N, C-alpha and C positions, 0 to 999 in steps of 0.2 A: 740041871742043864736046861737052858732056855731054848725055845723054838724060834725059827726064823720069824722076824716081825713081818707084819702085813701092812700094805698100803691099799686102802680102798679109796678110790677116787672117781669122781664123776667126770666123764669125757674121755675121749681117746686122744692121747698125746701124740701129735704128728711130728715128723722129723723137723728139727729146727733148733734154735738156741735153747729153748726151754727143755727140750728132750736131751740135748747134749749136756746141759748143766746137771740134770737129774742123773743121767747115765754116769757122768764123771764121778759124782759123789756116792751114788749107790754102789758102784764097783769097789769103792774103798771100804764100805761097811762089811763087817764080819759078824754075822752073816748079812748079806744084802737084803733089802726089803723085797718081798714078793708082792708084785703089783696085780691088783684086780681092778679093772676099769668097768665102770657102770655107765651105760648109755645115757646121754643127755635126754631129758624129757622135754615135752612140748606142752604149751598151754599157758594159763595165767601164772604169775609168779608163785602164788600159793599152790596151784596144782603141780607146777614143776617141783617145788620143794617137797610136796607130799609124795609124788611118784618116785623122785630120786631117793627120798628118805626111805621109802618102803624097800626099794631095791638095795640100798646100802645095808639096811638092817637084815635083809634076807641073805646077803653075802657075808655078813659078819659071823664068824665061827662061834658055835655055842661055847660059852664060858670065856670068850676072848675078853681081854682087858682093852676096852675101847677108849681111844684118845681122840676127841673131836678137835679138829683144827678150826678155831672159831675166834673171831675178832674180840669177843667178850671173855676169852679164856685167860688163864694165868700167863704172865709174861716173865718167866724166870730168866736169870742171866745164864751164861754158858755153864758155869760151875754148878748152878742149881739144877739145870737140865741134866747134867751128867749124873747128879745124885738121884734125880727122878728116874732116869732111864735105868739106872742100876737097880733101884727098888722095883720098877716094873718088871725087869728081866728076872729078878729073884723070885717073883711071884710064881714062876713056872708056867704061867699062862701065855697064850699067844697074845702079843701086843699088836693091836690093830689101830693104825692111824687112819682117820677118816677125814677126807677132804671133799667138801661139797662142790657144787657147780657154781655158775655165775649168780644164782639166786640164794646161795648159802645153804646151810643145813636146816632140815626140818626140825621143829621142836621135839619130835619123837626120837630123832637121832641124838640130839643134845641130852634128852632125858636118859637115854640108854648109856651114854658115855660116862665113864667113871672119872675121867679127867677132861678138862677143856684147856687147850693150849693155844696161845696166840703168838704170832711172830712180830707183835708190836701193834701199835694203834693205827698204823697205816693200812690201807686196804691193798692187798696184793691180788693179781690175777690168779685164779685157781690153778692154772697150769704152772705158773712160776712157783707157787707154794711147794710143789713137789721137790724141786731142786733146792729150795731154801731149807726145807725140812731135812732132806737127805744130808745137806752140808752140816746142819746143826747136830744131827745124829752122829755123823762122823766126828765132829768136833767133840761131842760128849764122850765118844769112845776114846778119842785121843787123850782127853783130860784124864779119864779113868786109868789109861795105860801109862800115863806119864810121858806121852809123846810130845815133842816140842811144837806140833802143829798149832796148838793154842798158846798164845802168849798172854798170860794173865796180867802182866804188867802194863799192857796196852789197853786203852779205853775202847 
């Protein structure tokens, strides 16, 4: 039996369209993502990444399977993501998705991550990534359950 997945994210998501998108899809997930927000740091870009990275690593549960959301990560299609999430859940470990702030993830976080996942080659605002990730995780669950939400015949 797998534990509830975790979303570690830099920044406080304020009410608005990004929060609504995340809430809509997270509510569909079984179980939903547990969210832990890390305060945004201040300083130079390198200092921000270092401080936020240290906070993200400190919030990561011991033994968690860390999945870093990173532009340089793998770009699976929806069926491949469904297979990946099944494999991660079968590990019996807490799956923790990690989203950095505006400056991205510190190399220490990327080094700790066992998987790096990208939502494509486009750069997305980090607050929007939460909703996009939740939707893709819901889609992966729907694919695994044989639910018609995902239409494989459509590009």
